[in-house]
N, C-alpha and C positions, 0 to 999 in steps of 0.2 A: 501609743501610753506611756511611753518614756520620755519621747519629744515633749509633749504638753508640759511633764512635770517638771522637766529641764527648763524648759522658758521660764516658768514659777521661780526656781531654786534660785538661791545665793548662791554665786561659783567662789566666793571670795576662796584662797586659799587652793580651788581647783589647780592641775596641771593643764594648762591651756596650749594651745600652738595655731599658728597662722599657717593655713592650707592654702587658700588664693588671695590676691590683694591687686588694686589697681597698681600701686606703687610695687615692683620687685623686690625691693631692699627689706617688706617685711616679710616675704613669704620665709615661712622656715623657723619662725623666733618661736621658741618653745621656753616655757618658765612658769613661775607660780602666780595666780592672779592676785595682786596685793591691792588694787583699789579698781574700783568700777565707779565712772561718774556717768552721766546721761549721752555722751558722744566718746568716749575713751576707755580701755582700759591700760592700765600701766600691770606690766608683767615684768618680774623679775626673774633674770637669765640664770644659767647655770655659770656663767662668768661672773654673778654678782653685778649685774649692770640692769638700771633699770630703764624700760623701755617702755613708750608712749604710743601706742596703737590705736589709732580712729575703728571705731565701729563702723562707720559708713566705708562701705567699697572692700569688703574684708570677711571671709568664711575664718571662721575657727572649727577647732576640732577639742573636743572634748571628752576624756577615757573614763568611764563608770563602771565597775565592775567587769571589766573587758569588753565592754559596750563601747565603740569610738559614735560618738554623733556629733553632727555637724551644724554649726550656728552659723545664723545670716546677721552679721553683725547689724544689716539694715532693719532687722527686726527686732533688734535690741537696745533702739534708742530710743529707751525709758530707763527710769531709778530703777533700783532693783524692786524697792518698796513699791512702784506703783505697779511693776511688771506683775508682783504677786496677786494682784487683788484684779487686774485684768482678762478679760475673757478674748480668749485668740479665735480668729476665725479661719480655718483652712485656705491659704490663697497660693497662687504659683508662684514662684522665684524665677526672677531673671536669673541667667548664668553670668559669670563673670566676663 
């Protein structure tokens, strides 16, 4: 239930961290989500640096009310406004 609401939520201002990625330099990046486009997240880190992380081939973690949810970036390859109107079907996900 929370997962489906999280897919349609606007994540701007949320604390996001990269858990898995094909590029090892992205793993462990944590910060506030400033901007979301169709293919990237722009994250502001604690060191006041802006990191541009591609959604494809990354797994992100978002904590809401003590509940940690994992987001597969390949499923988020939409604008946030398009995601709110789309119906999602349960599919198996491939591990990185």
